[in-house]
MMTF fields as JSON, N, C-alpha, C and O atoms, coordinates in Angstrom:
{
  "mmtfVersion": "1.0.0",
  "mmtfProducer": "UNKNOWN",
  "numBonds": 439,
  "numAtoms": 440,
  "numGroups": 110,
  "numChains": 1,
  "numModels": 1,
  "chainsPerModel": [1],
  "groupsPerChain": [110],
  "chainIdList": ["A"],
  "bondAtomList": [4, 2, 8, 6, 12, 10, 16, 14, 20, 18, 24, 22, 28, 26, 32, 30, 36, 34, 40, 38, 44, 42, 48, 46, 52, 50, 56, 54, 60, 58, 64, 62, 68, 66, 72, 70, 76, 74, 80, 78, 84, 82, 88, 86, 92, 90, 96, 94, 100, 98, 104, 102, 108, 106, 112, 110, 116, 114, 120, 118, 124, 122, 128, 126, 132, 130, 136, 134, 140, 138, 144, 142, 148, 146, 152, 150, 156, 154, 160, 158, 164, 162, 168, 166, 172, 170, 176, 174, 180, 178, 184, 182, 188, 186, 192, 190, 196, 194, 200, 198, 204, 202, 208, 206, 212, 210, 216, 214, 220, 218, 224, 222, 228, 226, 232, 230, 236, 234, 240, 238, 244, 242, 248, 246, 252, 250, 256, 254, 260, 258, 264, 262, 268, 266, 272, 270, 276, 274, 280, 278, 284, 282, 288, 286, 292, 290, 296, 294, 300, 298, 304, 302, 308, 306, 312, 310, 316, 314, 320, 318, 324, 322, 328, 326, 332, 330, 336, 334, 340, 338, 344, 342, 348, 346, 352, 350, 356, 354, 360, 358, 364, 362, 368, 366, 372, 370, 376, 374, 380, 378, 384, 382, 388, 386, 392, 390, 396, 394, 400, 398, 404, 402, 408, 406, 412, 410, 416, 414, 420, 418, 424, 422, 428, 426, 432, 430, 436, 434],
  "bondOrderList": [1, 1, 1, 1, 1, 1, 1, 1, 1, 1, 1, 1, 1, 1, 1, 1, 1, 1, 1, 1, 1, 1, 1, 1, 1, 1, 1, 1, 1, 1, 1, 1, 1, 1, 1, 1, 1, 1, 1, 1, 1, 1, 1, 1, 1, 1, 1, 1, 1, 1, 1, 1, 1, 1, 1, 1, 1, 1, 1, 1, 1, 1, 1, 1, 1, 1, 1, 1, 1, 1, 1, 1, 1, 1, 1, 1, 1, 1, 1, 1, 1, 1, 1, 1, 1, 1, 1, 1, 1, 1, 1, 1, 1, 1, 1, 1, 1, 1, 1, 1, 1, 1, 1, 1, 1, 1, 1, 1, 1],
  "groupList": [{"groupName": "MET", "atomNameList": ["N", "CA", "C", "O"], "elementList": ["N", "C", "C", "O"], "formalChargeList": [0, 0, 0, 0], "bondAtomList": [1, 0, 2, 1, 3, 2], "bondOrderList": [1, 1, 2], "singleLetterCode": "M", "chemCompType": "L-PEPTIDE LINKING"}, {"groupName": "GLN", "atomNameList": ["N", "CA", "C", "O"], "elementList": ["N", "C", "C", "O"], "formalChargeList": [0, 0, 0, 0], "bondAtomList": [1, 0, 2, 1, 3, 2], "bondOrderList": [1, 1, 2], "singleLetterCode": "Q", "chemCompType": "L-PEPTIDE LINKING"}, {"groupName": "LYS", "atomNameList": ["N", "CA", "C", "O"], "elementList": ["N", "C", "C", "O"], "formalChargeList": [0, 0, 0, 0], "bondAtomList": [1, 0, 2, 1, 3, 2], "bondOrderList": [1, 1, 2], "singleLetterCode": "K", "chemCompType": "L-PEPTIDE LINKING"}, {"groupName": "ALA", "atomNameList": ["N", "CA", "C", "O"], "elementList": ["N", "C", "C", "O"], "formalChargeList": [0, 0, 0, 0], "bondAtomList": [1, 0, 2, 1, 3, 2], "bondOrderList": [1, 1, 2], "singleLetterCode": "A", "chemCompType": "L-PEPTIDE LINKING"}, {"groupName": "ILE", "atomNameList": ["N", "CA", "C", "O"], "elementList": ["N", "C", "C", "O"], "formalChargeList": [0, 0, 0, 0], "bondAtomList": [1, 0, 2, 1, 3, 2], "bondOrderList": [1, 1, 2], "singleLetterCode": "I", "chemCompType": "L-PEPTIDE LINKING"}, {"groupName": "GLY", "atomNameList": ["N", "CA", "C", "O"], "elementList": ["N", "C", "C", "O"], "formalChargeList": [0, 0, 0, 0], "bondAtomList": [1, 0, 2, 1, 3, 2], "bondOrderList": [1, 1, 2], "singleLetterCode": "G", "chemCompType": "PEPTIDE LINKING"}, {"groupName": "ARG", "atomNameList": ["N", "CA", "C", "O"], "elementList": ["N", "C", "C", "O"], "formalChargeList": [0, 0, 0, 0], "bondAtomList": [1, 0, 2, 1, 3, 2], "bondOrderList": [1, 1, 2], "singleLetterCode": "R", "chemCompType": "L-PEPTIDE LINKING"}, {"groupName": "PHE", "atomNameList": ["N", "CA", "C", "O"], "elementList": ["N", "C", "C", "O"], "formalChargeList": [0, 0, 0, 0], "bondAtomList": [1, 0, 2, 1, 3, 2], "bondOrderList": [1, 1, 2], "singleLetterCode": "F", "chemCompType": "L-PEPTIDE LINKING"}, {"groupName": "CYS", "atomNameList": ["N", "CA", "C", "O"], "elementList": ["N", "C", "C", "O"], "formalChargeList": [0, 0, 0, 0], "bondAtomList": [1, 0, 2, 1, 3, 2], "bondOrderList": [1, 1, 2], "singleLetterCode": "C", "chemCompType": "L-PEPTIDE LINKING"}, {"groupName": "LEU", "atomNameList": ["N", "CA", "C", "O"], "elementList": ["N", "C", "C", "O"], "formalChargeList": [0, 0, 0, 0], "bondAtomList": [1, 0, 2, 1, 3, 2], "bondOrderList": [1, 1, 2], "singleLetterCode": "L", "chemCompType": "L-PEPTIDE LINKING"}, {"groupName": "THR", "atomNameList": ["N", "CA", "C", "O"], "elementList": ["N", "C", "C", "O"], "formalChargeList": [0, 0, 0, 0], "bondAtomList": [1, 0, 2, 1, 3, 2], "bondOrderList": [1, 1, 2], "singleLetterCode": "T", "chemCompType": "L-PEPTIDE LINKING"}, {"groupName": "VAL", "atomNameList": ["N", "CA", "C", "O"], "elementList": ["N", "C", "C", "O"], "formalChargeList": [0, 0, 0, 0], "bondAtomList": [1, 0, 2, 1, 3, 2], "bondOrderList": [1, 1, 2], "singleLetterCode": "V", "chemCompType": "L-PEPTIDE LINKING"}, {"groupName": "SER", "atomNameList": ["N", "CA", "C", "O"], "elementList": ["N", "C", "C", "O"], "formalChargeList": [0, 0, 0, 0], "bondAtomList": [1, 0, 2, 1, 3, 2], "bondOrderList": [1, 1, 2], "singleLetterCode": "S", "chemCompType": "L-PEPTIDE LINKING"}, {"groupName": "HIS", "atomNameList": ["N", "CA", "C", "O"], "elementList": ["N", "C", "C", "O"], "formalChargeList": [0, 0, 0, 0], "bondAtomList": [1, 0, 2, 1, 3, 2], "bondOrderList": [1, 1, 2], "singleLetterCode": "H", "chemCompType": "L-PEPTIDE LINKING"}, {"groupName": "TYR", "atomNameList": ["N", "CA", "C", "O"], "elementList": ["N", "C", "C", "O"], "formalChargeList": [0, 0, 0, 0], "bondAtomList": [1, 0, 2, 1, 3, 2], "bondOrderList": [1, 1, 2], "singleLetterCode": "Y", "chemCompType": "L-PEPTIDE LINKING"}, {"groupName": "PRO", "atomNameList": ["N", "CA", "C", "O"], "elementList": ["N", "C", "C", "O"], "formalChargeList": [0, 0, 0, 0], "bondAtomList": [1, 0, 2, 1, 3, 2], "bondOrderList": [1, 1, 2], "singleLetterCode": "P", "chemCompType": "L-PEPTIDE LINKING"}, {"groupName": "GLU", "atomNameList": ["N", "CA", "C", "O"], "elementList": ["N", "C", "C", "O"], "formalChargeList": [0, 0, 0, 0], "bondAtomList": [1, 0, 2, 1, 3, 2], "bondOrderList": [1, 1, 2], "singleLetterCode": "E", "chemCompType": "L-PEPTIDE LINKING"}, {"groupName": "ASN", "atomNameList": ["N", "CA", "C", "O"], "elementList": ["N", "C", "C", "O"], "formalChargeList": [0, 0, 0, 0], "bondAtomList": [1, 0, 2, 1, 3, 2], "bondOrderList": [1, 1, 2], "singleLetterCode": "N", "chemCompType": "L-PEPTIDE LINKING"}, {"groupName": "ASP", "atomNameList": ["N", "CA", "C", "O"], "elementList": ["N", "C", "C", "O"], "formalChargeList": [0, 0, 0, 0], "bondAtomList": [1, 0, 2, 1, 3, 2], "bondOrderList": [1, 1, 2], "singleLetterCode": "D", "chemCompType": "L-PEPTIDE LINKING"}],
  "groupTypeList": [0, 1, 1, 2, 3, 4, 5, 6, 7, 8, 9, 5, 10, 9, 7, 4, 3, 4, 3, 9, 11, 3, 5, 12, 12, 5, 1, 13, 6, 6, 5, 14, 15, 2, 15, 15, 16, 15, 12, 11, 3, 1, 17, 16, 1, 15, 12, 16, 10, 2, 12, 4, 6, 6, 9, 18, 6, 7, 3, 0, 16, 6, 16, 3, 6, 16, 9, 12, 3, 9, 3, 12, 12, 4, 15, 5, 18, 4, 16, 1, 9, 17, 2, 5, 9, 9, 15, 12, 18, 3, 11, 16, 2, 9, 2, 6, 4, 16, 2, 9, 12, 2, 1, 9, 6, 3, 1, 4, 6, 15],
  "groupIdList": [1, 2, 3, 4, 5, 6, 7, 8, 9, 10, 11, 12, 13, 14, 15, 16, 17, 18, 19, 20, 21, 22, 23, 24, 25, 26, 27, 28, 29, 30, 31, 32, 33, 34, 35, 36, 37, 38, 39, 40, 41, 42, 43, 44, 45, 46, 47, 48, 49, 50, 51, 52, 53, 54, 55, 56, 57, 58, 59, 60, 61, 62, 63, 64, 65, 66, 67, 68, 69, 70, 71, 72, 73, 74, 75, 76, 77, 78, 79, 80, 81, 82, 83, 84, 85, 86, 87, 88, 89, 90, 91, 92, 93, 94, 95, 96, 97, 98, 99, 100, 101, 102, 103, 104, 105, 106, 107, 108, 109, 110],
  "secStructList": [7, 2, 2, 2, 2, 2, 2, 2, 2, 2, 2, 2, 2, 2, 2, 2, 2, 2, 2, 2, 2, 2, 2, 2, 4, 4, 4, 7, 7, 1, 1, 7, 7, 7, 7, 7, 7, 7, 1, 1, 7, 6, 6, 2, 2, 2, 2, 2, 2, 2, 2, 2, 2, 2, 2, 2, 2, 2, 2, 2, 2, 2, 2, 2, 2, 2, 2, 2, 2, 2, 2, 2, 2, 2, 2, 2, 2, 2, 2, 2, 2, 2, 6, 6, 7, 7, 7, 6, 6, 2, 2, 2, 2, 2, 2, 2, 2, 2, 2, 2, 2, 2, 2, 2, 2, 2, 2, 2, 7, 7],
  "xCoordList": [47.799, 48.74, 48.884, 49.961, 47.772, 47.803, 48.62, 49.261, 48.6, 49.391, 50.893, 51.693, 51.271, 52.673, 53.139, 54.269, 52.272, 52.628, 52.792, 53.708, 51.912, 52.008, 53.272, 53.967, 53.568, 54.762, 56.035, 56.969, 56.075, 57.227, 57.38, 58.489, 56.244, 56.275, 56.83, 57.676, 56.345, 56.826, 58.306, 59.076, 58.696, 60.086, 60.986, 62.074, 60.548, 61.296, 61.411, 62.469, 60.314, 60.318, 61.278, 61.993, 61.295, 62.189, 63.662, 64.477, 64.008, 65.378, 65.787, 66.916, 64.871, 65.164, 65.387, 66.298, 64.55, 64.697, 66.032, 66.717, 66.394, 67.67, 68.837, 69.803, 68.761, 69.832, 69.965, 71.078, 68.845, 68.891, 69.469, 70.277, 69.067, 69.564, 71.052, 71.822, 71.458, 72.875, 73.737, 74.873, 73.229, 73.985, 74.141, 75.147, 73.182, 73.263, 74.152, 74.601, 74.422, 75.243, 76.713, 77.469, 77.138, 78.521, 78.85, 80.02, 77.851, 78.079, 78.414, 78.85, 78.23, 78.504, 79.998, 80.655, 80.533, 81.948, 82.117, 81.262, 83.2, 83.53, 84.647, 85.824, 84.277, 85.258, 85.518, 84.916, 86.412, 86.765, 88.03, 88.83, 88.217, 89.448, 90.658, 90.545, 91.8, 93.039, 93.595, 93.726, 93.93, 94.488, 95.897, 96.575, 96.345, 97.697, 98.754, 98.491, 99.937, 101.058, 101.503, 101.384, 102.01, 102.493, 103.708, 104.511, 103.814, 104.914, 106.256, 107.295, 106.248, 107.469, 107.406, 106.412, 108.437, 108.465, 108.48, 109.151, 107.738, 107.644, 108.922, 109.141, 109.76, 111.01, 111.996, 112.851, 111.892, 112.834, 112.529, 113.451, 111.291, 110.9, 111.467, 111.996, 111.391, 111.904, 113.394, 113.819, 114.205, 115.634, 115.922, 116.831, 115.142, 115.334, 114.904, 115.58, 113.784, 113.308, 114.221, 114.363, 114.852, 115.773, 116.959, 117.373, 117.516, 118.668, 118.264, 119.033, 117.068, 116.589, 116.366, 116.727, 115.77, 115.535, 116.853, 116.948, 117.873, 119.164, 119.762, 120.284, 119.695, 120.21, 119.416, 119.987, 118.111, 117.286, 117.653, 117.634, 117.984, 118.353, 119.595, 119.643, 120.586, 121.809, 121.535, 122.04, 120.744, 120.409, 119.599, 119.803, 118.679, 117.865, 118.73, 118.544, 119.663, 120.544, 121.386, 121.55, 121.919, 122.741, 121.904, 122.345, 120.696, 119.836, 119.408, 119.298, 119.165, 118.772, 119.907, 119.673, 121.14, 122.284, 122.44, 122.69, 122.291, 122.401, 121.292, 121.526, 120.083, 118.947, 119.186, 118.874, 119.735, 120.037, 121.094, 120.969, 122.128, 123.19, 122.653, 122.979, 121.838, 121.26, 120.326, 120.346, 119.511, 118.564, 119.286, 118.828, 120.41, 121.144, 121.841, 122.162, 122.078, 122.727, 121.729, 122.143, 120.448, 119.429, 119.336, 119.214, 119.386, 119.3, 120.389, 120.128, 121.59, 122.654, 122.312, 122.593, 121.705, 121.299, 120.19, 120.149, 119.301, 118.214, 118.774, 118.282, 119.803, 120.448, 121.08, 120.984, 121.72, 122.303, 121.21, 121.395, 120.075, 118.953, 118.411, 118.031, 118.371, 117.898, 118.842, 118.417, 120.115, 121.083, 121.046, 121.753, 120.221, 120.116, 120.956, 121.017, 121.598, 122.416, 121.704, 121.244, 121.626, 121.005, 122.11, 122.77, 122.319, 123.317, 122.908, 121.738, 123.862, 123.55, 123.025, 122.246, 123.436, 123.01, 121.834, 121.463, 121.24, 120.134, 118.925, 118.314, 118.589, 117.438, 117.72, 116.833, 118.952, 119.309, 119.255, 118.83, 119.691, 119.62, 118.167, 117.857, 117.282, 115.866, 115.247, 114.432, 115.626, 115.128, 115.632, 114.891, 116.893, 117.473, 116.789, 116.554, 116.47, 115.761, 114.398, 114.002, 113.688, 112.388, 112.533, 111.756, 113.519, 113.725, 114.06, 113.516, 114.958, 115.33, 114.151, 113.966, 113.36, 112.221, 111.181, 110.564, 110.986, 110.054, 110.569, 109.794, 111.879, 112.458, 112.336, 111.977, 112.636, 112.526, 111.081, 110.819, 110.158, 108.743, 108.301, 107.566, 108.742, 108.365, 108.961, 108.325, 110.155, 110.784, 110.161, 110.136, 109.658, 109.06, 107.694, 107.342, 106.922, 105.59, 105.71, 106.529, 104.874, 104.918, 104.236, 104.192],
  "yCoordList": [209.822, 209.927, 208.598, 208.222, 207.917, 206.64, 205.625, 204.747, 205.74, 204.83, 205.097, 204.163, 206.341, 206.668, 206.084, 205.61, 206.122, 205.559, 204.052, 203.478, 203.423, 201.962, 201.639, 200.669, 202.446, 202.237, 202.407, 201.614, 203.423, 203.636, 202.48, 202.024, 202.019, 200.888, 199.634, 198.936, 199.36, 198.184, 198.325, 197.37, 199.565, 199.805, 199.652, 199.085, 200.145, 199.997, 198.542, 198.097, 197.8, 196.373, 195.623, 194.726, 195.983, 195.344, 195.602, 194.682, 196.841, 197.162, 196.392, 195.91, 196.276, 195.532, 194.055, 193.427, 193.504, 192.094, 191.86, 190.871, 192.785, 192.653, 192.745, 191.992, 193.633, 193.779, 192.521, 192.096, 191.927, 190.704, 189.533, 188.769, 189.388, 188.287, 188.481, 187.523, 189.698, 189.959, 189.762, 189.299, 190.097, 189.939, 188.485, 188.129, 187.633, 186.225, 185.416, 184.336, 185.897, 185.119, 185.116, 184.267, 186.027, 186.066, 184.97, 184.768, 184.26, 183.215, 181.874, 180.966, 181.719, 180.45, 180.308, 181.249, 179.117, 178.843, 178.221, 177.475, 178.533, 177.909, 176.899, 177.26, 175.641, 174.591, 174.442, 175.125, 173.551, 173.251, 174.007, 174.368, 174.249, 174.934, 174.031, 172.806, 174.635, 173.891, 173.413, 174.213, 172.107, 171.612, 172.146, 172.512, 172.195, 172.693, 171.731, 170.543, 172.248, 171.439, 170.466, 170.789, 169.288, 168.355, 168.924, 169.666, 168.558, 169.085, 168.472, 169.111, 167.247, 166.586, 166.495, 166.025, 166.934, 166.88, 165.428, 164.586, 165.142, 163.767, 163.305, 162.1, 164.206, 163.82, 163.184, 162.404, 163.502, 162.967, 161.514, 160.757, 161.113, 159.784, 158.647, 157.697, 158.684, 157.555, 157.31, 156.155, 158.359, 158.145, 157.425, 156.599, 157.742, 157.072, 155.616, 154.739, 155.351, 153.976, 153.127, 151.93, 153.724, 152.948, 152.473, 151.32, 153.347, 152.942, 151.917, 151.004, 152.056, 151.085, 149.739, 148.703, 149.747, 148.487, 147.809, 146.584, 148.576, 147.983, 147.292, 146.184, 147.928, 147.318, 146.071, 145.085, 146.101, 144.941, 143.773, 142.625, 144.044, 142.956, 142.225, 140.995, 142.984, 142.348, 141.551, 140.441, 142.11, 141.405, 140.152, 139.102, 140.271, 139.1, 137.996, 136.82, 138.366, 137.355, 136.671, 135.451, 137.459, 136.895, 135.951, 134.851, 136.386, 135.548, 134.293, 133.225, 134.407, 133.231, 132.212, 131.008, 132.701, 131.773, 131.085, 129.882, 131.857, 131.267, 130.25, 129.183, 130.589, 129.68, 128.388, 127.301, 128.505, 127.321, 126.442, 125.217, 127.067, 126.297, 125.587, 124.426, 126.283, 125.647, 124.506, 123.447, 124.721, 123.681, 122.448, 121.323, 122.654, 121.502, 120.698, 119.527, 121.312, 120.582, 119.799, 118.965, 120.041, 119.373, 117.871, 117.108, 117.393, 115.933, 115.151, 114.052, 115.694, 115.026, 114.961, 113.966, 116.026, 116.026, 115.01, 114.388, 114.84, 113.862, 112.441, 111.583, 112.18, 110.865, 110.58, 109.467, 111.59, 111.431, 111.147, 110.34, 111.817, 111.625, 110.201, 109.604, 109.652, 108.276, 107.267, 106.172, 107.622, 106.738, 106.878, 106.165, 107.797, 107.977, 109.127, 109.341, 109.864, 110.999, 112.305, 112.472, 113.209, 114.503, 115.543, 115.866, 116.07, 117.13, 118.35, 118.734, 118.935, 120.024, 121.271, 122.024, 121.497, 122.714, 122.499, 123.427, 121.317, 121.032, 121.923, 122.465, 122.071, 122.891, 124.357, 125.08, 124.789, 126.18, 126.45, 127.523, 125.461, 125.611, 125.774, 126.627, 124.939, 125.015, 126.351, 126.908, 126.864, 128.171, 129.269, 130.189, 129.165, 130.161, 130.105, 131.141, 128.89, 128.741, 129.432, 130.135, 129.231, 129.895, 131.413, 132.108, 131.916, 133.361, 133.945, 134.979, 133.279, 133.766, 133.719, 134.634, 132.66, 132.563, 133.648, 134.179, 133.978, 135.057, 136.404, 137.223, 136.634, 137.887, 138.02, 139.081, 136.949, 136.989, 137.195, 137.958, 136.532, 136.684, 138.133, 138.69, 138.731, 140.126, 141.09, 142.086, 140.814, 141.697, 141.554, 142.512, 140.371, 140.134, 140.781, 141.354, 140.696, 141.312, 142.825, 143.377, 143.504, 144.983, 145.561, 146.781],
  "zCoordList": [-4.28, -3.201, -2.469, -2.005, -2.389, -1.699, -2.504, -1.925, -3.826, -4.646, -4.468, -4.507, -4.277, -4.039, -2.711, -2.594, -1.723, -0.416, -0.519, 0.069, -1.26, -1.438, -2.24, -1.938, -3.256, -4.065, -3.241, -3.367, -2.411, -1.541, -0.549, -0.27, -0.025, 0.922, 0.238, 0.796, -0.974, -1.723, -2.062, -1.963, -2.473, -2.802, -1.571, -1.669, -0.436, 0.812, 1.235, 1.68, 1.092, 1.421, 0.502, 0.949, -0.769, -1.727, -1.365, -1.422, -0.996, -0.588, 0.662, 0.759, 1.615, 2.847, 2.526, 3.065, 1.644, 1.27, 0.56, 0.818, -0.34, -1.054, -0.069, -0.19, 0.879, 1.866, 2.718, 3.027, 3.097, 3.908, 3.118, 3.646, 1.872, 1.041, 0.759, 0.822, 0.452, 0.159, 1.401, 1.29, 2.562, 3.796, 4.195, 4.809, 3.868, 4.262, 3.33, 3.714, 2.121, 1.193, 1.605, 1.133, 2.458, 2.913, 3.91, 4.231, 4.405, 5.39, 4.76, 5.468, 3.477, 2.813, 2.568, 2.123, 2.862, 2.616, 1.25, 0.772, 0.653, -0.62, -0.356, -0.342, -0.147, 0.13, 1.615, 2.443, 1.928, 3.304, 3.701, 2.838, 5.001, 5.414, 5.213, 5.267, 4.982, 4.747, 6.088, 7.015, 6.211, 7.473, 7.693, 6.732, 8.94, 9.215, 8.696, 8.513, 8.463, 7.986, 9.08, 10.261, 8.721, 9.734, 10.47, 9.904, 11.735, 12.542, 12.142, 12.304, 11.622, 11.175, 9.656, 9.103, 8.993, 7.539, 7.081, 7.679, 6.022, 5.549, 4.872, 4.75, 4.435, 3.776, 4.747, 4.329, 6.03, 7.013, 7.369, 7.673, 7.339, 7.795, 6.948, 7.525, 5.613, 4.844, 5.031, 5.039, 5.181, 5.356, 6.675, 6.749, 7.72, 9.004, 8.923, 9.459, 8.257, 8.168, 7.304, 7.555, 6.277, 5.45, 6.269, 6.145, 7.107, 7.909, 8.96, 9.26, 9.521, 10.504, 9.84, 10.396, 8.646, 7.936, 7.592, 7.668, 7.215, 6.87, 8.084, 7.966, 9.252, 10.47, 10.822, 11.288, 10.608, 10.897, 9.991, 10.433, 8.74, 7.832, 8.322, 8.326, 8.729, 9.22, 10.49, 10.651, 11.381, 12.615, 12.305, 12.915, 11.351, 10.987, 10.387, 10.701, 9.536, 8.938, 10.014, 9.996, 10.949, 12.015, 12.883, 13.215, 13.248, 14.079, 13.331, 13.933, 12.037, 11.251, 11.189, 11.292, 11.021, 11.016, 12.365, 12.431, 13.442, 14.777, 15.012, 15.579, 14.573, 14.721, 13.945, 14.432, 12.751, 11.939, 12.607, 12.622, 13.156, 13.822, 15.059, 15.306, 15.826, 17.021, 16.644, 17.272, 15.623, 15.21, 14.671, 14.872, 13.988, 13.452, 14.558, 14.356, 15.717, 16.811, 17.667, 18.472, 17.515, 18.343, 18.061, 19.02, 16.807, 16.605, 17.342, 17.832, 17.426, 18.192, 19.675, 20.343, 20.181, 21.587, 21.841, 22.903, 20.883, 21.032, 21.027, 21.76, 20.204, 20.208, 21.572, 22.089, 22.143, 23.479, 24.504, 25.415, 24.348, 25.274, 25.16, 26.167, 23.946, 23.751, 24.396, 24.766, 24.533, 25.185, 26.692, 27.404, 27.184, 28.621, 29.145, 30.355, 28.268, 28.684, 28.304, 27.174, 29.256, 28.994, 28.866, 29.853, 27.667, 27.51, 28.347, 28.371, 29.012, 29.939, 29.238, 29.822, 28.007, 27.325, 26.374, 25.655, 26.345, 25.429, 25.727, 24.807, 26.975, 27.355, 27.034, 26.579, 27.271, 26.965, 25.465, 25.035, 24.663, 23.214, 22.757, 21.926, 23.315, 22.938, 23.349, 22.613, 24.509, 24.94, 24.005, 23.659, 23.603, 22.702, 21.336, 20.714, 20.868, 19.595, 19.672, 18.743, 20.776, 20.951, 20.928, 20.274, 21.637, 21.718, 20.347, 19.96, 19.61, 18.281, 17.314, 16.511, 17.388, 16.477, 16.771, 15.848, 18.045, 18.396, 17.899, 17.405, 18.03, 17.56, 16.045, 15.534, 15.338, 13.88, 13.44, 12.51, 14.088, 13.764, 13.982, 13.167, 15.063, 15.362, 14.335, 13.99, 13.847, 12.866, 11.494, 10.722, 11.181, 9.871, 9.783, 8.752, 10.851, 10.851, 10.881, 11.616, 10.066, 10.09, 11.3, 11.46]
}
């Protein structure tokens, strides 16, 4: 009779152990959770950037032409300065050259 009691005790302990092990296996995740979808669709972004880049190209070409024209007029102003005459717009031309070069530099850098 005592062996039956020990057998029942062992059998009960085994069932409890199996229940505990089976219950804890449900806590394991298989993989990582899926992140939420982006709020802005990615298909919309490239079309907007293409149109912006196209406008920037035209502006860059226009500014480059203006910068070239201003730079080519500076040697004549320097000759006038060597003769003792200061052209009134020489300083303004140099300021405009600086401004255009900064704008072009900013547009070229990503």
